[in-house]
C-alpha atoms as one frame of an Amber mdcrd trajectory, in Angstrom:
protein
  76.652 -60.383 114.658  74.117 -60.227 111.605  72.811 -57.397 109.868  71.505
 -56.196 106.447  72.872 -52.939 104.674  72.439 -51.811 101.071  75.251 -51.932
  98.673  75.353 -48.941  97.255  75.743 -47.981 100.956  77.998 -50.426 102.224
  80.253 -49.964  98.681  81.160 -46.089  99.373  82.215 -46.839 102.612  84.707
 -49.473 101.666  85.854 -47.464  98.984  87.226 -45.053 101.674  89.003 -47.306
 103.811  90.954 -48.969 101.167  93.692 -46.301 101.164  94.364 -46.797 105.230
  94.286 -50.572 105.014  97.485 -52.025 105.050  98.540 -54.037 102.161 101.812
 -55.471 102.746 102.036 -55.971 106.155 103.356 -58.408 108.805 100.695 -57.776
 111.305  97.639 -60.016 109.843  94.778 -58.171 111.740  95.783 -54.571 109.692
  94.787 -56.423 106.583  91.077 -56.841 108.093  88.170 -54.403 108.743  86.876
 -53.794 111.682  82.887 -53.969 111.534  80.629 -53.522 114.490  76.856 -53.317
 114.008  74.391 -51.841 116.584  71.809 -49.496 116.576  70.704 -48.543 112.907
  74.421 -48.484 112.045  76.766 -50.417 110.731  80.099 -49.009 111.920  83.871
 -50.177 109.907  87.267 -49.302 111.260  90.535 -49.630 109.370  94.527 -48.841
 110.692  97.636 -49.476 109.201  98.934 -47.990 113.400  99.520 -44.735 112.003
  96.694 -43.773 109.588  93.266 -45.080 110.963  89.805 -43.957 109.418  86.344
 -44.944 111.027  82.882 -44.501 108.787  80.137 -46.361 108.466  75.856 -46.600
 106.691  72.584 -47.155 107.831  72.335 -51.057 108.344  69.337 -52.789 109.442
  70.487 -55.328 112.148  69.238 -58.075 113.456  71.682 -59.341 116.314  74.185
 -56.289 117.807  78.240 -57.501 117.714  81.093 -57.231 115.922  83.866 -59.165
 113.595  86.209 -58.521 111.346  86.470 -59.345 107.435  89.211 -59.411 104.801
  89.275 -55.509 103.664  90.561 -55.933 100.245  88.319 -59.411  99.212  85.217
 -58.074 100.696  85.271 -54.705  98.238  86.306 -56.870  95.547  82.853 -59.364
  96.311  80.759 -56.081  97.320  82.083 -54.690  93.886  80.341 -57.439  92.079
  77.820 -58.307  93.603  74.074 -56.940  92.214  72.564 -53.935  93.693  70.983
 -55.555  96.325  70.396 -55.892  99.731  73.532 -57.520 101.597  73.239 -59.749
 104.445  75.920 -60.215 107.063  76.069 -63.019 109.640  78.810 -63.684 112.127
  79.769 -67.484 112.334  81.827 -69.348 114.589  85.810 -69.451 114.628  85.170
 -65.804 112.968  83.693 -66.514 109.939  81.137 -64.071 108.495  78.822 -65.392
 105.745  77.635 -63.235 103.121  74.390 -63.108 101.205  73.048 -61.403  98.305
  69.711 -62.719  96.751  70.600 -66.606  95.912  74.281 -66.166  96.430  76.600
 -66.708  99.356  79.770 -66.836 100.890  81.534 -67.313 103.634  84.939 -65.377
 104.404  88.041 -66.385 106.868  87.456 -63.442 109.437  90.285 -63.027 112.348
  89.128 -62.624 116.007  88.389 -58.968 116.757  90.292 -59.082 119.834  93.375
 -58.702 117.931  92.392 -55.489 116.172  93.795 -52.552 117.485  92.195 -49.823
 119.838  91.844 -46.069 118.590  92.675 -43.219 120.905  89.394 -41.547 121.723
  88.359 -38.021 119.872  89.382 -34.873 121.962  87.488 -31.524 121.933  88.130
 -29.904 118.760  90.421 -27.264 117.775  89.060 -25.641 115.237  86.251 -26.556
 112.528  87.691 -25.833 108.715  85.806 -25.868 105.795  86.832 -29.029 103.461
  87.076 -27.375 100.259  90.008 -25.202 101.731  91.431 -27.515 103.597  91.983
 -29.865 100.890  92.870 -26.768  98.970  95.933 -25.971 100.626  97.145 -29.819
 100.341  96.711 -29.864  96.487  99.243 -26.444  96.386 101.837 -28.173  98.834
 101.731 -31.897  98.911 103.674 -32.607  95.351 106.365 -30.475  97.222 106.766
 -32.944 100.294 110.543 -35.384 100.454 109.614 -38.654  99.577 113.120 -39.547
 101.123 112.466 -41.715 104.192 115.537 -40.326 106.406 113.696 -36.619 106.111
 111.880 -37.680 108.649 110.062 -33.634 109.251 110.022 -33.401 105.307 107.485
 -36.136 104.947 104.690 -34.127 105.413 103.421 -30.650 105.204 103.515 -28.407
 108.214  99.790 -26.825 108.978  99.368 -23.090 110.717  96.287 -22.450 112.310
  96.002 -18.889 113.187  92.755 -16.973 114.429  92.200 -14.892 111.095  94.315
 -17.484 109.326  95.146 -21.157 106.997  98.404 -22.111 105.669 100.129 -24.874
 104.992 103.685 -25.388 103.605 106.251 -28.363 102.464 109.282 -28.470 100.922
 111.761 -31.574 100.247 115.144 -29.254 100.036 115.160 -28.420  96.823 111.941
 -26.244  96.716 109.457 -25.014  98.551 105.289 -24.463  98.361 103.522 -22.057
 100.640  99.773 -21.401 100.552  98.189 -19.109 102.829  94.241 -17.913 103.141
  92.420 -15.448 105.379  89.830 -17.289 107.246  88.717 -16.600 110.766  89.128
 -19.687 113.058  86.292 -19.557 116.020  88.465 -20.613 119.599  91.286 -20.180
 118.594  93.439 -18.156 120.199  97.182 -18.402 119.745  98.810 -20.203 116.607
  99.143 -23.740 116.545 101.598 -25.510 114.164 101.129 -29.278 113.792 102.657
 -31.120 110.705 101.000 -33.536 108.566 101.691 -36.940 107.604 101.881 -37.411
 103.780  99.394 -40.134 103.434  97.258 -38.620 105.842  96.223 -35.541 103.793
  95.739 -37.720 100.896  92.989 -39.266 102.564  91.643 -35.974 103.776  91.424
 -34.862 100.907  89.583 -38.105  99.439  87.512 -37.684 102.461  86.663 -33.816
 101.778  86.271 -34.617  98.034  83.337 -37.045  99.265  81.796 -35.021 101.470
  80.571 -32.546  99.239  80.485 -28.602  98.840  79.648 -27.132 101.791  81.496
 -29.733 104.123  83.647 -28.484 107.715  86.196 -30.802 109.018  86.113 -30.688
 112.800  90.017 -30.459 113.576  91.500 -32.487 117.253  94.619 -33.217 118.262
  96.196 -34.756 121.332  99.903 -35.618 122.120 100.359 -37.766 119.542  97.721
 -37.871 117.017  95.550 -35.181 114.838  92.245 -36.337 114.065  89.969 -34.742
 111.056  86.715 -35.317 111.785  84.078 -34.829 108.589  80.443 -35.775 108.912
  80.297 -38.857 110.314  83.815 -40.326 109.137  86.825 -40.003 111.509  90.277
 -39.668 110.179  93.250 -40.750 112.638  96.814 -39.683 111.945 100.055 -40.218
 114.053 101.510 -36.691 114.129 104.881 -36.413 112.802 107.376 -35.398 115.556
 110.529 -32.913 115.135 111.220 -29.634 113.850 109.999 -28.922 110.434 112.408
 -26.211 108.917 112.289 -22.288 109.613 110.969 -22.190 106.071 110.815 -18.074
 106.302 114.389 -17.692 105.968 114.678 -19.241 102.766 112.095 -16.987 100.940
 113.021 -14.642  98.630 113.071 -11.227  99.523 115.404  -9.644  97.094 114.247
 -11.567  93.716 113.910  -8.246  91.639 113.076  -9.371  88.166 110.004 -10.281
  87.243 108.681 -11.969  84.240 104.899 -12.791  83.757 103.657 -15.577  81.382
 100.358 -16.640  81.253 100.102 -20.621  83.070  98.894 -22.295  80.323 101.264
 -20.909  77.809 104.494 -21.598  80.008 102.805 -25.205  80.820 102.979 -26.265
  77.436 106.052 -25.106  76.776 108.389 -26.501  79.598 106.430 -29.796  78.664
 107.571 -29.927  75.271 110.900 -28.079  75.786 111.198 -31.100  78.976 111.064
 -34.081  76.171 114.964 -33.169  75.040 116.035 -32.837  78.643 118.719 -34.703
  80.299 117.192 -37.921  82.041 119.134 -37.613  85.222 118.854 -33.908  85.802
 115.417 -32.579  83.921 116.987 -29.134  83.500 115.497 -26.925  81.314 116.947
 -23.744  80.896 115.082 -20.045  81.350 117.162 -17.078  79.400 115.154 -13.995
  80.073 115.986 -11.324  77.902 113.750  -7.689  76.575 112.237  -9.297  74.002
 111.206 -12.000  75.811 111.901 -15.954  77.679 113.629 -18.527  75.703 113.090
 -21.587  77.171 115.681 -24.731  76.196 116.687 -27.832  76.998 119.515 -30.599
  75.374 120.733 -34.021  76.151 123.390 -35.921  74.284 120.866 -38.682  73.511
 117.904 -36.865  72.674 118.932 -33.626  70.863 117.740 -30.284  71.700 114.714
 -27.967  72.400 114.305 -23.984  72.254 110.991 -22.338  72.572 110.214 -18.096
  72.707 107.397 -16.685  74.555 106.822 -12.953  73.321 106.984 -11.081  76.946
 108.337  -7.552  77.685 110.619  -7.519  80.296 112.696  -4.691  81.689 115.663
  -5.706  84.254 119.263  -7.597  82.806 119.390  -9.959  81.007 119.430 -13.192
  83.051 120.065 -17.452  82.804 118.994 -19.500  84.622 118.461 -23.280  84.998
 115.138 -25.090  86.715 113.739 -29.010  86.938 111.441 -29.188  84.501 109.217
 -31.499  86.812 109.218 -29.492  89.450 108.354 -26.575  87.588 105.314 -28.971
  85.926 104.064 -30.158  89.632 103.775 -26.349  90.401 102.187 -25.013  87.173
  98.952 -28.365  87.543  98.490 -26.816  91.182  98.491 -23.200  90.405  95.295
 -21.064  89.208  95.146 -20.403  85.624  95.616 -16.701  84.686  99.040 -14.753
  84.799 102.344 -16.792  86.357 105.021 -14.419  88.359 108.554 -15.272  87.762
 110.561 -13.444  89.643 113.928 -13.783  89.985 117.065 -12.686  91.440 120.720
 -13.759  89.503 121.533 -17.114  88.411 122.533 -18.746  91.632 119.691 -17.925
  93.998 116.275 -19.450  94.532 113.355 -18.485  91.779 109.862 -18.148  92.970
 106.962 -18.254  91.640 103.317 -16.937  91.875 100.247 -16.761  90.632  98.186
 -13.554  90.108  94.890 -14.609  89.299  94.352 -16.639  92.548  92.177 -14.208
  94.910  91.364 -16.021  97.669  94.942 -18.103  98.205  97.960 -16.061  98.124
 100.625 -19.181  96.994 104.137 -18.904  96.588 106.785 -21.505  95.061 110.303
 -21.278  95.970 112.868 -23.489  93.300 116.355 -24.171  93.945 118.470 -23.840
  90.724 120.314 -25.843  88.552 123.497 -26.013  86.871 122.768 -25.228  83.123
């Protein structure tokens, strides 16, 4: 294997692999990248066995072949090299020589035969605009459970219908659901897949890199999900198991509604939560005819109280929410009015951004004791 590449091209692709490469692995080969030089192209593959990425760039290939190079060290070195052409050559014992200008390095590689094989990309199920899928992920991924024991909640449920795309995530304390109307050519029935959180993060990264009008070809086999964005392919193991029946927890009786501006609400919650109890993070919403009072208190810090003037016609109501859960939603919601819909002190509240024309976005949050 012998080839040369431009630093800029190589650096961009190496950066995309870093979220996949396993840092603390008991399998050394997973800390390496598989580099394959063929035709006029360099293909780079990284995997942690759960998530894999295959990407690449143009290269002048002198001798076709493949080898593995330590991922983290290669990225750090390439970053520090001048903006020149970088030449790679596979030596004996899997060592790789790297030459740039008058600078020469040798890295210890490993046998390419130990690198795991990736599953083949099956026929695409649908093509989704990268921007749309990225938006669905941004509005839901923060609600994914971090508890590894709750395996089916460690990802988002992607719902594909012939004329609709939706994504839902929950950790048992809150639920984020977003839907958008979009014609999915070639899809005749509903498909539901559980996408692991790490895969969602990497899909967003690929979408951001691919540009405004990029499309994602989505496919699946019995165990894997495939996201092809231009020449880049992300493969994720599918989460198995039954996602909870989220439709059952969507509130239907929340008739007490107050509408507040997102920025005003976000700033008030952020300030008040500074004095909230550090364990529970609870802030209290007291809704009355003259407006909404947001307050918090803790023995160690003191108390905070802010009032937002707003007309409200229903019965007065006081309810507690986790401040961080509110802020997560408000940072993902579109600017403009936010509808806060309540039933009583013990029932889940629902929030919806009203200015978002393209996405129907609902956030359900369980109350806390105040």
